[in-house]
N, C-alpha and C positions, 0 to 999 in steps of 0.2 A: 467397458461401458459401450463401446462400438457394437460389441455383440448384441447387449441388451437392447440397444436402440434399433438395432436392425431387425431383431426378432419382434420388438414391438410394433414395428412399421408393418411387418408381416401380417401380425394379428390385426392391427387397425384396418389395412386395406382389404383383408378378407371378410371382416366383419362388414365393412361397407359394401363390398362387392355383393355378399348375400342380401343385405338390405334392398339394394337397387335393382340387381340382376334376377333375384329368386323371390323374395318375399313381395315385392312391389309388381311382379310380373305375374306370379301365379296365384290363383284363388285357393286351390285345394291343398289340404294338409299333406297328402302323400307327395305331391309335387315339391312341395316346399321341403320336406324331409329328404327328398331324393338330392334336391339341390345342395341343402346343407350339408348332406353327407359327402357329396363329391367335393365340395369347396374345402371341407375340413379334412378329407384324404389328400387333397393336392396342396393344401397348407402345410400338412404335416410332412410332405414330400419336401417342400422348401426348407423347413425347419431341419430336417434330417440331413439334408444336403449341406445345409450351412454348418452344423454342430459335427457333421462326421468327416469334415475336410481331411483331417489327419489321422482319423482313427480307423478307417477303411484302406485296403489296398487300392491304388488309384484304378486298376483295372476293374476291379469288382465295383467300385463306387461310381463307374462313368456312366452307367445307366440311370442310377438314381439323381446323379447331378445334371445329367442331361434333361430328364423330364422334370425335376424340380426347379432347376433354374429357368428353363423355357417357360414354365408356367408362371413363375415370378414375372418375367417380361410381360407376358400377357396380362397379369393383374396390373402391373403398373400402368400399361398404356390404357386398357380398359377403365381404370381408375380416373385417368385423365379426362377420358372422353365424358364419362358420367359427371365428373365435377364441373365440366363445361355444362352439361345438362342441368345442373342446380342453377345456372344463370337464366336458363330457359324458364325454369319454374319461377324464380324470383321475378322475372320479368312479366309473366303472365299474373302473378298476384299484384305488382305493382300497378299493372294496367286494369286491375279490378276485373280480371277474367279467370280467375282461378277455375280449373276445370272441375266438373263434377265426378264421382267416383269412377265412373265407366271411362271418361275421357281421361282421367288421370291414370287409369290403368293403361290405355291405348298409349298415353303419353310414354309411361315407364317401360312399354315394350318396344316402342320406338328407339328410344334413348338405349335401352340395353341392347337392341339388336344392332345398333350404329357402333356400340362400344366393342360388341364382339367382332364384327367384320373388321373394324379400324384395327382392333388390337392383333387379331389373328393374322391379318395381312402384313402389318407392320413386322411383326415378330417373324414370320415366314421370311420376308425380304432380308430382315436383319440377320437370320441365322445363315442365309446363304451368303451374303456379304461379307460375314465374319470369317468366312473360310476362303475368301479370295484375296491374298495377299498380293498388293501391287508393289512396284519398285518406283519410288519417287526419286527424282533427280534435281538437285539444287546447285548452283554455282553462286559463290559469293567472294566478294573481294576483301582481302585481308590487308590492310595497309602496310603492315610490317613484314608482310612475307616476302622472302627472298624468291627472285626469279627462278631460282634452281628447284623451288617447290611449286611452281605454278603447274597446276593440273593435279596435285596431290589429292588423292580420293579416300574418304573415310565412309564405310557403310556402317550406318548405325542402326541398331535393333534394340528393342526395349520391350518390358512387359510380355514376356513370353508367358510365363505363369504356367511352367512345367506342373503337371497335376492330372487330376481325373480328366480334364477335358481337353488338354493339350498334351499329347505324348510324343515318344521318341521319334516316331515317323513324322510327326508336325515339325519337330526341330530338324531332323534330316532334310525336309523340304526348305526350311529357311536357310540351311547352311549351304545348299545346292544354289539357292537364288543368289546368296551372297558370293559365291565363288564364280558364278556365271558373270557377275558384274567385275570381278578381278580388281578390288580395290587395294590401295596400298596399305589400308589398315582396317581393323573391325572394332567398333565401339559397341559394347554389350552394357547400355545404361541403366542396369537394374531390374528388379523384379523378373528375375530370370525363373525362380521357382516358387513353388507353394508346397513344401514339405521338405523334410530332412534327407542328407546324403544317404542314408541307409535305405530311405524309400525310393528316392529320385535319382540316385547316381547313374544307375543304367541308362535312365531317361536322357541324361546329359551328355551321354557318350558320343554322339554325332559332332559334338564341338571339336573333337579331335579332327576331324575333316576340314576345318577352315585352312585355307591356304594362305592366308595374309596374316600378319601378328595381329592377335587378338587381346582388347582391354577390357577389364570388367569393372564396374563400381556397382557397390551394393544399393539395394532398393529398399523401402521400408518392408517389403515382404520377406526379404532375406531375414530380417530381424524377427519374423515369426517362425522362422524355417531353420534355425541353427545356422546363422550367419559365420561363426567362427569355423564350423566345419567346411562350409562351402569356399571359404578363403583359402583353407588349406587343400581342399580337393580340386578347384578348378585349375590350379597350375599344372596338375597331373594330366589334365586334358589339353594342356598347351595353352592355356589362356592366362594371361598376365593379370593379376588382380592389382588395381591402384587404390592404395588406402592413403589418402592424403600426402601424396607423393606424383611424381612424374618422371617420364622416360623423355630421353632426347633423341630425336631421329636427325641424322646428319646427311648432308648431301654436298661433299666437298667441304667447304669451310661455312657453309649455310646451315642453320638449325631450326627445327620445330619442336616445339615441347607438346607432348601430349601428358595433361594432368589429370588426376581422378581424386575424387574425395567421397568419404562415406556418405551414405544418407543423411539427411538433417534429423532423422529420428534416431539414429544411432546412439547419441549421448544417453538417451533415456530408455536404452534398451537392455541394460545391465550386462551388456557384452563388454568386458574389460577392455580399455584402451581404444574403443570405438567411439567415433564423434567427428562431425563435419569440422575440417579445420583447413581452409584454404590458405593461411598463411604458410603452413607447414608444406604445402603442396607446392608452392611457388617460391619457397625460400631459394635464394641463389640464383634465381633466373636475372639475366641481364634485362635491363630496361628497354631494349630496343628488339628483343628477341619474341617472336610471336608465340602464342600458347593457346592451345585447344582444350578446354575444360570438360570433363566428363562427369556429370553429377546427376543423380536421378531426377530431382524435383526442379521444374522452371523456376521456383520462387527465389532460388539462390542466386538468380541474375543479378540482383542488386549488390550482393558481396562482390560477385565477378566483376561488375562495372567499376566498382570502386576500387578493385586491384587491377583494372586495366587489362583483364582478359579480353582476347580478340574474339574468341568464339566459345559458347558455351552449347552442349548437346545435352539434351535432356529428354525424359519421358512422362512417366507417371500417370498422366492425364487420360490416356487412352483417347486423346482428341474429344473427350465427352462419352463415347461409346454408345450412350442411349440418349440421343438427341430428342427433345430438348431437356430431358429430366435432369441430366448431369451437368448443364452448364452450371450448376450450383457450384461447381469445382472452381469457377472464376472468383469465389469469395476469398480462396486461399491462394490462387495462382494467377500470375500475370496474363496468360495466355492458354488455350487449350491445345494448340497445334500449329505448325507453320514457323515461317521465318520472319523475325522481327529484330529490332535493334533497340537496346538500352544505353543511351550514352554512346560510347565507341565499341560496344560490345555487341556481336551478333548472338541472337539467342534462336536455336532450332531446336523445336519440341516435336519429337516424333509421335505418331499416334501408336505406334507399337503395333505387334502381331497377334497378341493373345487378348484374352479379356478376363475380367473379374467378375464372378457371379454368371449371369446369363451369357451363353455363348451367343451373342447377338450384337450387332453393331449396326445402329441407325445413324446416318449422317456422319460417319466416322470410319472409312474403310481402312482395314489394316495395312501398314506399310513397312518396308524396309527402306532406309533412305540411304541414297549414295549422295554425299556432299563433295563437291570439287571445289578445292580451294584455289583461289586465283591471286597471282601478284600483279601489281600496277603494270597496266597493258593488257591484262587478262580479262574475262567476261565479269560481269556482276548482275546481281538480281536485287529487286527490291523486296520488301516484305511479303511474304506470301503464305 
């Protein structure tokens, strides 16, 4: 259903783009035919990129995916500008100043030109921004954290989306950035891959070079990519997979639990035994012992708060990725990015480092986050 709706959106936006940016702009049939041909071919490139995600070798698919998805981003932003232009047309009609055919053509050209400039400029900026991963640092106070763990750091990375547009060299760069931060632990909170182990296993090899203990939880994209195989493969790279379970870190007599749960889509994925189960992850935990929960989707924070989790680390949203288009994610998720609090539970949502669809980020720069845990007497921050 998601694939059908996405392809339908591609068709509708391209038809609308032809109408407003070609048919209404050009008089001659030849110009209109050329414009229609270009739009159809680029639209087919988008459809081909979307439908061949796993059918082609990632290296071979990279040019197609780059061209197709960049064009999709241009179409989406151009459509937004042209839709605003509809308000201009409605305003003129409401004021009784509907333009004659010549002025209507002039208005169409102005709106189409504005849409082209805005869309191309925005996508160019976003394509550059998408490749500039920054290191974000946050400190937060955990009331139950023992002073022995004051200053404990967790490097959080999410939404890598290894595949045609994010390759082995990219992951190696992310690993180098994490190692430079020298965290005490690494949290990989889902959507690491867009493909199966046979195809992307070599792409994931740089994970071997992580110098701190690394923990992984599944995201929804793992369940499109052979989650069971990845759960078996990642430990061979030195990454501990947490499936509704926890590990206990000790410093002297003090403890800190790091728990991890399957993605909330796991139960309907037809992968036997997979499904979000926070009760199982926290079973046996002492009531005064702090716990950090790793789970892919921020929306699970309501359950985490009811279970008295101290901190939940999530990803999934990409921080919106294509502002303002994808703020629609707030329909399903409580926040898009940053640090907030739900009851006594801190929630940090990382914007992640990769992208889904267009290799473009607007208003959502990619990040690797270093979270520093503070005990009473240490530093603290407010929501961010």
